[in-house]
C-alpha positions in Angstrom: 229.2 14.8 113.2 225.5 13.3 113.4 225.2 9.9 111.8 221.2 10.0 111.6 218.9 12.0 109.8 217.1 13.0 112.9 220.3 13.9 114.7 221.2 16.1 111.8 217.8 17.8 112.0 218.1 18.2 115.8 221.6 19.8 115.2 220.0 22.0 112.7 217.3 23.0 115.1 219.6 23.6 118.0 221.9 25.8 115.9 218.9 28.1 114.7 217.6 28.1 118.5 221.2 29.0 119.8 221.4 31.9 117.4 217.9 33.3 118.5 218.9 33.1 122.2 222.1 34.8 121.5 220.2 37.6 119.9 217.8 37.8 122.7 220.3 37.9 125.3 222.4 40.3 123.6 219.5 42.9 123.2 218.6 42.5 126.9 222.3 43.0 127.8 222.6 46.2 125.5 219.5 47.7 127.0 220.8 47.3 130.4 224.2 48.7 129.6 222.3 51.8 128.0 220.2 52.3 131.1 223.2 52.0 133.4 225.2 54.6 131.2 222.1 56.9 131.5 221.9 56.5 135.5 225.8 57.1 135.7 225.4 60.3 133.5 223.0 61.6 136.0 220.1 61.7 133.5 217.3 60.6 136.1 214.3 61.6 134.1 215.6 59.8 131.0 216.4 56.7 132.9 212.9 56.7 134.5 211.6 56.8 130.9 213.9 54.0 129.8 213.1 51.6 132.7 209.8 50.2 131.8 211.0 49.4 128.3 214.3 47.7 129.7 212.0 45.7 132.2 209.7 44.8 129.3 212.8 43.4 127.3 214.1 41.4 130.5 210.6 40.0 130.8 210.4 39.0 127.1 213.9 37.1 127.6 212.4 35.4 130.5 209.3 34.4 128.6 211.3 33.0 125.6 213.3 30.8 128.0 216.6 32.4 127.2 217.3 33.3 130.8 215.9 31.7 134.3 213.1 33.7 135.8 215.2 34.0 139.0 217.8 35.8 136.6 215.4 38.1 135.3 214.0 38.9 138.6 217.6 39.6 140.0 218.1 41.9 136.8 215.2 43.9 137.4 215.5 44.3 141.1 219.2 45.7 140.7 217.9 48.0 138.1 215.1 49.2 140.3 217.6 49.8 143.1 220.1 51.7 140.8 217.4 54.1 139.5 215.9 54.6 143.0 219.2 55.4 144.4 220.1 57.8 141.7 216.7 59.8 142.4 218.1 60.7 145.9 
């Protein structure tokens, strides 16, 4: 356990930030899973409607610093590829 007041405060701040990051990451992953299920079910029109919102959530997660920008780009690239592949 921390011995100084500043260390106690830092621990409190870190714990709060960890919960926020966890929530953001969870929201993003759930959205990606939903989109993949929609693509898997063959609902192309629905997937195309969901794609911009999913991309937006990935961008928000990157902007907040929860994931690295290259990771966000990789997620987006793979989702675009999945949607384009399902259209054919």
